C-alpha positions in Angstrom: -132.7 194.1 43.2 -133.5 196.0 46.5 -131.6 194.9 49.5 -132.8 195.4 53.1 -131.2 194.7 56.5 -134.0 194.1 59.0 -133.8 194.0 62.7 -136.5 193.9 65.4 -136.9 195.8 68.6 -139.7 195.6 71.1 -140.4 196.2 74.8 -139.7 193.0 76.6 -137.7 191.3 79.3 -134.3 192.4 77.9 -133.2 196.1 77.9 -132.5 196.5 74.2 -132.9 200.1 73.0 -132.8 202.3 69.9 -129.1 203.0 70.7 -128.2 199.4 70.1 -130.1 199.6 66.7 -128.2 202.7 65.8 -124.9 201.1 66.4 -125.9 198.0 64.4 -126.9 200.3 61.5 -123.6 202.0 61.7 -121.7 198.7 61.5 -123.6 197.8 58.4 -123.0 201.1 56.7 -119.2 200.6 57.2 -119.1 197.0 56.1 -121.8 196.5 53.4 -120.9 198.0 50.1 -124.2 197.1 48.5 -126.9 199.8 48.3 -129.3 198.9 51.0 -132.0 200.0 53.4 -131.7 199.5 57.2 -135.2 198.7 58.6 -136.1 198.3 62.3 -139.5 196.7 63.0 -140.4 198.1 66.4 -143.1 199.2 68.9 -140.9 202.1 69.8 -140.8 205.5 68.2 -138.0 207.8 69.6 -134.3 207.7 69.6 -133.5 206.2 66.2 -130.7 207.8 64.1 -130.9 209.0 60.6 -130.5 206.1 58.3 -132.7 203.8 60.3 -136.1 203.3 58.7 -138.6 202.7 61.4 -141.4 200.4 60.6 -144.3 200.1 63.1 -144.7 196.5 64.2 -147.5 194.9 62.1 -150.6 193.8 63.9 -150.0 190.1 62.9 -146.5 190.3 64.5 -148.0 191.8 67.6 -150.4 188.9 67.9 -147.5 186.4 67.6 -145.7 188.3 70.4 -148.4 187.1 72.8 -146.9 183.6 72.8 -144.1 182.8 75.3 -141.0 180.7 74.8 -141.0 177.3 76.6 -137.4 178.0 77.7 -136.6 179.2 81.2 -137.6 182.7 82.5 -135.4 185.4 81.1 -135.0 183.8 77.7 -136.2 185.9 74.8 -139.5 185.1 73.2 -139.3 186.0 69.5 -142.3 184.5 67.8 -143.3 187.8 66.3 -140.4 187.5 64.0 -142.2 184.6 62.2 -144.0 187.4 60.4 -140.9 187.5 58.2 -142.3 184.4 56.4 -145.7 186.0 55.7 -146.7 187.3 52.3 -147.1 190.7 54.0 -143.3 190.8 54.5 -142.8 191.3 50.7 -143.0 195.0 51.5 -139.5 194.7 53.0 -137.7 194.4 49.6 -136.5 191.8 47.1 -133.7 190.4 49.3 -133.7 190.7 53.1 -131.0 189.9 55.7 -132.7 189.5 59.1 -130.3 190.1 62.0 -130.4 190.2 65.8 -129.6 193.5 67.4 -126.8 192.0 69.5 -124.2 191.1 67.0 -120.8 192.6 66.0 -119.8 193.2 62.3 -116.0 192.9 61.9 -115.5 193.0 58.2 -117.1 193.1 54.7 -120.5 191.4 54.4 -121.0 191.7 50.6 -120.3 188.0 50.1 -123.2 187.0 52.1 -125.5 188.2 49.4 -123.8 186.1 46.7 -125.9 183.1 47.8 -129.1 183.1 45.7 -131.3 180.4 47.3 -134.7 181.6 48.5 -133.5 181.1 52.1 -130.0 180.9 53.4 -129.5 180.1 57.1 -126.7 179.9 59.7 -125.7 177.0 61.9 -123.3 177.6 64.8 -120.0 175.8 64.7 -119.5 174.4 68.2 -121.4 175.5 71.3 -124.9 174.5 70.3 -124.5 173.5 66.7 -124.9 169.8 67.1 -128.0 168.4 65.7 -130.4 169.7 63.0 -131.1 173.3 64.0 -130.8 176.7 62.5 -129.7 179.8 64.4 -132.6 182.3 64.6 -130.4 185.4 64.8 -129.4 185.7 61.1 -130.8 184.5 57.8 -131.0 185.7 54.2 -134.3 185.4 52.4 -136.5 186.4 49.5 -139.7 187.6 51.2 -142.6 185.4 50.2 -140.6 182.2 50.3 -141.3 179.4 52.8 -144.6 180.9 53.9 -145.4 177.6 55.5 -143.3 178.7 58.5 -145.8 181.5 59.1 -149.0 179.9 57.9 -148.6 176.6 59.7 -147.8 178.2 63.1 -150.8 177.5 65.4 -149.6 179.0 68.6 -149.1 176.8 71.6 -149.8 173.6 69.6 -146.9 174.4 67.3 -144.6 175.5 70.1 -145.2 172.1 71.8 -144.6 170.3 68.5 -141.2 171.9 67.9 -140.2 171.3 71.5 -141.3 167.6 71.3 -139.2 167.3 68.2 -136.2 168.4 70.1 -135.7 172.0 69.0 -134.8 174.8 71.4 -135.6 178.5 71.5 -138.7 180.3 70.3 -138.9 181.3 66.7 -135.7 179.5 65.8 -137.2 176.2 67.1 -140.2 176.5 64.9 -138.2 177.6 61.9 -135.8 174.7 62.4 -138.6 172.2 62.8 -140.3 173.4 59.5 -137.4 173.9 57.1 -134.1 172.6 58.4 -132.8 170.1 55.8 -134.7 171.8 53.0 -132.8 175.1 52.9 -129.3 176.2 52.1 -126.8 177.1 54.8 -123.9 179.5 54.6 -120.6 177.5 54.8 -118.2 178.1 57.6 -116.1 180.1 55.1 -118.7 182.8 55.2 -117.2 184.0 58.5 -120.2 183.9 60.8 -119.4 182.9 64.3 -121.0 182.6 67.7 -119.1 184.6 70.4 -119.1 181.3 72.4 -116.8 179.9 69.7 -114.2 182.7 70.1 -111.5 183.8 72.5 -109.5 186.9 72.9 -108.4 187.0 69.3 -110.6 186.9 66.2 -110.0 184.3 63.5 -108.7 185.7 60.2 -111.9 184.8 58.3 -114.4 186.3 60.8 -116.9 188.8 59.5 -119.8 188.7 61.9 -120.2 187.5 65.5 -123.5 186.5 67.1 -123.7 187.3 70.8 -126.1 184.5 71.8 -126.5 184.4 75.6 -126.7 187.0 78.3 -123.4 188.8 77.6 -123.9 191.5 74.9 -121.4 193.6 72.9 -122.1 196.6 75.1 -121.1 194.6 78.2 -117.8 193.4 76.7 -114.3 194.7 77.4 -112.7 192.6 74.7 -110.5 194.8 72.5 -112.0 193.5 69.3 -115.5 194.2 70.5 -114.7 197.7 71.5 -113.0 198.3 68.2 -115.9 197.2 66.0 -119.1 197.8 68.1 -119.6 201.5 67.3 
């Protein structure tokens, strides 16, 4: 079984860069014992470190990138990542962990791959975890599963549909609308947290921290962030 870690990087309204991708790849090399590829799907070409496999953004993903989030200005618009649910995404490998660029890995992640369902999602614990929604920043999948997420997306019509149903965000709203309640979730014991749920000290079981919001790991002066984000 081939395992791939996949992240996305594109020119947009937030100043993410290849440097951030390189640090992310470094954290996975230190904390994932399984043989794996680290793939960045991107519209950029320069500045990536050895060990980062650069994949030019597929044309279908670029087209999805033309749609804008219904959230306030400054929020990310990530519809291009719905390409992950297309048949074309089978090229990524047998088992794929999709992750945001702005996270911190704090410990071993091998156990995340012990879950064998076609899709395994994450749901925040506290800050915005109430209600039937999935976090869009990390999920494990077998490419080619739940293709309805990609195939049923009809642009603005689908964006409005997910919004009317009460889901927030861009791609995560549509993903939640389509498959929440039908897919497996990592339990809290998997050790995935939102930074909003944490303080100065890390819980003993933490393995990965999502930095949803405007504050990113490279902005933080917290000792645990400075220790692990490198």
